[in-house]
N, C-alpha and C positions, 0 to 999 in steps of 0.2 A: 414284440413290435406293437407299438401304439395303435389304436384306433382312429379313426378320421382323417387317412391319408389320402390316396387317390381314387381308393375302391368305396370309400362312404361308409356306412354301418356294416357291421358284419352280419352274416347270415347265411343265403342259399349261395352265395358267390365267395364264400372263404376258400380260399386256396388258389382263388385265380383275381389276382390283384388287378388284372387287365380289362376283367369283365364290364358291363354297361352296369350302372347304379340303375335299378328301376326305381328307386324311392330318392330322388337326388335331395341332397341337403339346400336350405335355403341360402341367400347369399349374406355373409358375414358382413357386418356394418362395425368396423373397429378403425384405431389407428392404424396408420401404414405399417406394413410389416417390420420387423426389426432390422436394421441394419446387419450384413455379415458378421460374424461371430468374431473374426480376426480383426474388426475395426472398432477400437476403442476412443473413446472422447480424449480428445489431444489437450484438453484442460486438465482433467484428471491425471494425464501421464504426466505433463509439465509440473502441476502441482507438487508431486513425489519429488521432482529432480528438484526444483525450486527451495523445497524445504531445508536442502543441505546448503542452496547457495545464498539464498537471499528468502528468509521464511517469512517477512511480510507478504513479498510477491507468491510466494508458495500457497498462502492463507488466500489471496485475491484470486488467484486461479483454481483453487479448490472449489472455491462458492460458486466461481462460473461453470466449473466442470458440474457441479451438481444442478445448478439450474438448466444448462443444457440437456442433461441427462432426462430430468424429470420432462422436459417439454420434447425431446426426441426419441427417447427409449432407447439410447446409446449403452455400450457396455463402460463399465467404467468407476460405476457409486463407491465401489469398494476401494479402488483406487484413490479416488477423491479422498474420500473420508481419510484415507491413511494419509495422504498429504496435507489435509488441515491440521490430523493430529500431531504429526511430527513438526511442522510448522510452528502451530501454537508451543509445543515441546519446547522447541530451539528458540523461540521468542523469549519463553520464561527462562531457559538455562543463561541466556544472554542477558536478559536483564539481572537476573543473581550475580554473573560474575562482574558487571559492571558496578551493582552495588557495593559489592565487596571491593572492587577494585577502588572505588570511592572512599570506604571507609580506611581500608589498609594503606592506599598511595598518596590520597590526598590529605589528608589531616596530618601524618607526620610532616609533610612538606611545607604545610601553611605554618605549622608550628614553628620549624626550622628560620622559615623567612621572618617572623616574627623576633625570634631571639637572636637574629644577626642584624636586625634594621638598627639603622643609629637613631638616639631618642631625638635628633631634628627632622626627623621623617613625619614627626605625629603633625606639626603645622601645615605639611603641603597635603594631606590624607584628607584635607578636610573636603576638598572637590570632589572627591570620589565617594563620600556619604551618599551625595543625591542620586549615584548611579545605580542602576539594578545589580543585586548581586545573584549568583546563582543556588542560592537559599529562596530566593523569591520566586523563582522561574515555576514550580508545581503550582503555586496557587494563580498565578498568570495564564495558565492554558485551561482551557474550558473542560469541566468535568463532561461525561457522558448525558447527564440529564439537561446540563446547559446546551451541547451542541442539538439535542431533540426538540429542546425548546426554540433553540434558534432556526433550525433549517429542517427540512422532510429527511429524517434519519428515524422511523420508527422500528427497523429492525436491528439496529444497534446494539449488543449487549455483553461484550465484553472490554475490560481495559487492562490495557498493560503499561506500565510507567516502568523508566530508567533513566539513570544519567549519563548521559554519554550520546554519542551520534550512531548512525546506522553504517555498516560495513557495507560497502558497495563496489569492491574491487573483486570479488569473486563472480560478478555478473558478466557474462559474456555477450556483452551489446557493440553493433555496430551502427553507425560511427561510435567511438568510445567517448567522444566528447561529449556527446549528446546524452550520458546518462543523468545529468541533473535536470535534463528536461522530463525526466520519468518520474523520479524519486527526490522527494523532500528530505532535507537532513544528512544527505550522504556525507560521510567522512572525507571523501575525496576533494568535496567543494571546499572543504574550511582546513585545508592542508596549509599552513604556513599561512596564517590569516592572523595570528594572536587571538584567536577565541580563548578565553579564559574557563567558561564552565558552560556545558549543556544540560538538557533536559529533553526526554521524548517522551510522549503518549500515545499509544498505539490502541485504537478504538475501531473494534470490528463486529461485524454480523453477518446476516444471511439475507436471503431474499431479493426482491428484483423492483425494490421501489426505493428513491432517495439514496442516501449516502449509506453503502456498506462498508465501506473501509477508509479510516481517517487516522493519518499520521500526523501528530502535532510536534513540531521541532522547535526549540527556543534557545539561541546562545547568549551570551555576554562577552562583551568586547572592552577595550581599556577607554574606548571615546565613542563618542557618537560617528565622529569622521571614520573610523574603524569599521562600524557597524553598515555604515552607508557604503564604504567600498566594496565590502562583502557583497551585497545585495546588487550595487552595480554589476558586480565582475560574474554573477550568476546569471543576471538578465541579461550580459553579453553574450555567454555561453546560449541562452535561450535562441536568441537573434539569429546566432550562426546556424541552429538546427532548424529555423521555422521552414517548413514546407518540405523536412526531409523525411523519409521512413527511417525508422529506428527498428532494428530486428534483434531480440534476443534468440539466440540459437542455443539449443538444449538438445544433445545427443541428436542432432541434424533435424531437430525439430523447430521452424522457424515461428517468432510471435511477432507481429508486425504492427507498430503503432506510428500514426500519421503525425506528426507533430505539427500545431498550432502555432501563430504569432502572438508574441507577448503583448498584452494588453493592459494599459495603468486604468486602474479602477481606484482615483484618489490617491492615496499615498500605497495603495496595493497594487502590484505587478501580479497578472493572471495568465494562465495558459491554460488550453485546453487541449488534449491529445486523443486520436480517436483509435479503437482496435478494430483492425479487420477482422471479419466473418467472425464479428461478435453478436450478443444479442442486441436488436436495436435500442438505440437509446442510453448504450453502456459508454460510459467516457472514463478518462483520467486525467483528473485536473491538478495544477500547480498552484501555488501563492506564496509570494516573498515580500516582505516589509521590515523597513527599519524603523524604528525609533528611540530615543535616548541612545543607550548604549547596546540596545539587544537586537537581534535579529529574529523576526518569526517565520518559519519555514514548513510550509504545510503540502499536503499532496492528499488527494480522496481520488477514489473510485466509487462509481454507482449509475445510477438511470436517472435521465433528465435531470442532472445537477442544478444546472440554470446558474445562479448566482451563490450557490451555498457557500463555496469556498471564500469567496470574497467576504459574504457574510460574516464568517467565523473568523477571520482574518482581523474585521473590523472589530469583532468584540473583543478580540485580545489587545489589540491595538489601546482601547478605550481603557485596559486595565494598566497599562505600563505609565508608571510616572513619569513625567518630563520636567 
């Protein structure tokens, strides 16, 4: 049995834990006592679960959990670290799988298309030469250094690239039609839209200042009209969800975000969502825009973001040829 309990220092009153202490200890000035042992940090728990459902969200929740644990002294630091590790591992695996799919699946298809195309098609292909191709997308998105120069993002440290969009069907969202208001580049928003090629870049970090997670997604379409229609479709979903509370439920643990109203900022539509019971100043922002035959689809999480996502979208649009 350790000393320092109700009986104070050991001595002549050993053996009688209820005896008065003739030498009372001075008052302790410290952080509030830790919460009961059975209460672990909710974000840390959700981070592990979301690592299997939607790894980018698992990474965000892991960072939020670590921030709250440092501030409140809650349990769950190891759990949050496990969630972060699993999330980043699954992101790497997903990117590798997409790269393999792109190399093995797309190239043969393109070569067969060229082989079966009639010679007369060469004259009608000239207008498409002015359109953005999938191969150009990685150079159009901002690098981690360019993001840091453009906005307040000193804590970004890691980059993951991949061809393709994010899978968002495994997320338990209520109402389901509002999933596009939370996450950018979700595959469900692009179904049956005629998208030709996609590329994503996830930039992540830690801390409680500026942008701590940025997902850049970019897609090519057969025409400017098709790209514009996709943006209109997504913004329409945002408007239908504006003012609603969207809940993510994992093992009975709810995570609720209040969806804002879409606001036009020049050619960019932006949306801000607030996470209930979160650290002060934290928000989850969305932005989408079309130019030429491409769609830029972004989401960011962080603290006091201001117009950060709008600025990033404008920088990307400046690079898109028209």
